[in-house]
N, C-alpha and C positions, 0 to 999 in steps of 0.2 A: 256756654257756647253750645251751638247745635252739635249734637253728637256726643256730648259729654255724658249723656245718660247711658251710653254703651261702655263707658270706661269701667273696668273692674278694679276696685280699690283694694289693694292687698291688706291694708290694716283693718278694713271693714270685713272683708271676706277672704281670709287666708286660704281656706280650703278650695274655694273656686279658683283662686289664683294659682294654687299648686297644680290643679288639674289642667289648667291652660298651659302651664310650663311643660307638663308631661306630654301633652298632645302636640306641642308646637313643632313645626317643621323648620322655622327660622325665627330668631329673636333679634330685635333691634334694640340696642342700648343707646338711649338718646340723652344728651345733656349731662352725662356723668362719665368718668373714665376710669373708675376704680370701684370694684364691687362693694367695698366697704362703705361707699357713699349711700347705698340704699339700705344700710343698717339691717333690719330684721329680714329683709328679703334676700340678703347676701347668700344664705344657704341654698336658695333655689337657683341662683345664678351659678354657684360653684358646682352644683350637681346636674345642671342642665346638659343634656346630650345633644340638643339641636345646635346647629351652627349659629354663632352670635356675631352681629355686625355692629361696630361702634361708629356713631356719628356724633361728634362732640367738638366743642371749642375751648375746653379747658387745657391748661398746660400739663405736660408730663403724664400721658396716659400709662396705665400700668401695663408693662410688657406681657404679652401672651393672653391678655384678658379676652380679646376678641380678634377675629380674623374674617373678613378684612377690617381695616381701621381707616376711617375718614376723620382725621384729627387736624383741625385748622384753627389754632388759637388766635389767628389774626382776625377771624370773623367775630362780629359783635354778639351774635346769638346763634344757637343751634338751629332755630327756626329759619334764620336767614340762610344758613348752610344747607338746610333741607330744600329750600326753594331753589337755590342754585343747582342742587343735585337733580331735582325733579326736572328742571328746565334742560339741563345738560343731557338727560336721558331721553328727552323728547316727549315727556309725559305731561306737558303743560295743558293738553286738552282734557286731562282728568281733573284739573283744578276747578271744582265747583265753587259757588259762592260760599257755602259753609266751610269748605276746605280753606279758601282764601282768607276768610275771617279768622280761622284758627291759626293759620300761619302768621297773619298780621298781629294777632294777639300775642303770639310767642315772641315775635320780633320786638314789639312795643314794650312788653314787660321786661324782657331780658336786657334791653338797652336803657332801662330807666326812663322810658318815654323819649328815646333817641338822644339822650343827653350825655352818655358816656363817651370818653375820648376814643373808644374803639369803634365807634360808628363811622362808617366809610361811605363813599358814593355807592358802593355795592349794596350796603344796607338799605339805603333809600331806594335803590333800583329794585330790590326785592319787594319792598313795601309798595312801591308804585305798581309793580306787576300784579300784586294782589288787589289793588284798587281797580286795575283794568279787568280783573276777573270778577268784579262785582262786590268786593269787600266794602261794607258800610262802616267806615272807620269811626264815625260818630257813635254808632251802635256798639261797636266793640269797646270803645272807651267807656261808654255808659255802663255796660255790663260788668266791666272790670272795676271801675273806680267809683261808680255811683250806685252800688248795690249794697251799701252798708246795712247791717242790722243794728238795732238799738243797743244790743249788748256790746257789739264791736266798738261803737262810738264811745260807750261808757268805759270800756277797757282802755281805749286810746286816751281819753281824758284823764283817767286814773294814772296811767303810765306817765303821761307828760307832767302831771301835777305832783305826783307822789314818788315816782320811781326814777326820775331823771337826775343824774349827778353830773355836774359840770366841773371839770378840772382844767381851769384856764391855763395853768402853767404847763400843762401837757397838750393843750388845745384838743381835749378829748371829752366826749360825752359818753356816759355809761348808763344803760338801762338794765335793770335786773327784775324780772317778773317771776314770782314763785308759782308753783302749781296751785297752791291754795287761792291765789289771786285770780288765776285763770279760771278755776272752777267757780269762783264767786261771780264772774261775769260770763259764765256759760260759754267758755272759749270753744270755738270751732276751728278746725284747720284753716289756716290762712288769716285768722283775725289779727295776728301780730305782724303780718306782712307789710313792709313799708314803714313801720314805726321807727326803725333805726334811722331812716333818712331825715326824720324831723330833727334829730340831733345834729346831723351833718349840715342842715340848712342854717344853723346859727353862724353868724358872721365870725370869722376867725377860727372856727373849729376845723380841725384837719382829720379827725377820726371819730367815728361813732360806733358803739358796740352794744348789741342787744343780747343779754343772757335770758334764756327762758327755760324753765324747769318743767320736765314732764316725764313721768314713769321712771324716776331714778336716774335720768340723764339730763344734763344741761346742754342745750343747743346754743350756739354762739354765732351771731351774724356780725360781720365786720364790714364797715364801709369807710372809705377815705377819699380825700381830695388831692389832686396834684400828684407829685412824684412819690409820695409816701406809700409803701407797699404793705397792705394788711395781709397779703398772701404769706409773707414771711412769718408773721406772728402766728397765723392760723396753722401753718405747716409745722413750725418749730415747737410750738408750745401746746397746741390744742387739737392734735390729730386730725387736721383738716387741710384745706387748700382752696384754690379758686383762682381769682384774678388779682391784679395789683390793687385795684380800688374796690373790689367786692369779693369777699371770701367767707367761708364758713368753717366752724370747728365744733368740738364737743368736749365735755368733761364728765367724768364719772363721780366727781366730788360734789358735796352739797353746794347749793347756789352761792352762798357768800364766800365759800372757800375758792370757788372757781373765779369769782370776781376778784378776790384778793390775789390770786395767781397773776391776773393781768396787771393789777396795781403794782405788784412786785417787779414786773419786768418793764414797766413804763419808763423808769429813769434811764434805762440804757437806750431808749429811742427818743429821749427828750430833745436832743439837738435836731434830729430829722423832723420831728413834729413841729418844731418852732422855726424851721427854715421858711423864709418868705418866698412866695411865688405869685404869679398872676398880678392881681390888683392890690396886693398887700402894700 
């Protein structure tokens, strides 16, 4: 997206990021509501002396983390919330085409292409306002979804063919990708994004989970359909959180042990996972 070249990536340039925090007059925390969610950058937030403002749509923000707090879990995306905030402040004349396309990209990706049940008329109204501001929705979609590298497609193929385990009696699909495999396909940040949704697209599947190993930590992405809440599993067992149908967690155990932890708890959710809904 236009403007992304000005973003300072903490993982790539931690020293530059630290200096920016030290000089900041105001810090906005967007799309997360607990400093632990930013992992290695948590120490910078905890020692930051500048006022911090939270704008987020996740449940249960950590008390005292920021002030003021704009927390609206009913909104489908933080970008949607930002659009409504900008309009309410009367700053809509500042929304350039580039800004509109970035807002639209945030709304589109955070709602899974407008398909989650949290999407509301307000979500579409915010997206429509960005189109009025000049957003080229086809270009945004192309940049996000049609910019695959050869390595990413090969990693996707390998994951679907070799790493997908289907547990029909739990209506669950599990992917587990090791650090060695990611290195083999020259993994870049974002290459695994969206892979978990392929599991959820299988007819009859209620939950899909992606385990990915990196730098001694296993990151876990949970997705579900219908009333089954993956947020409960992420919070209770994997130091995470999120939404009912989309959540994240992590584990400090080796990859297969982390997967086994999930397998050990699946029986207690068997009835919920096998409940019928919708078109079943």
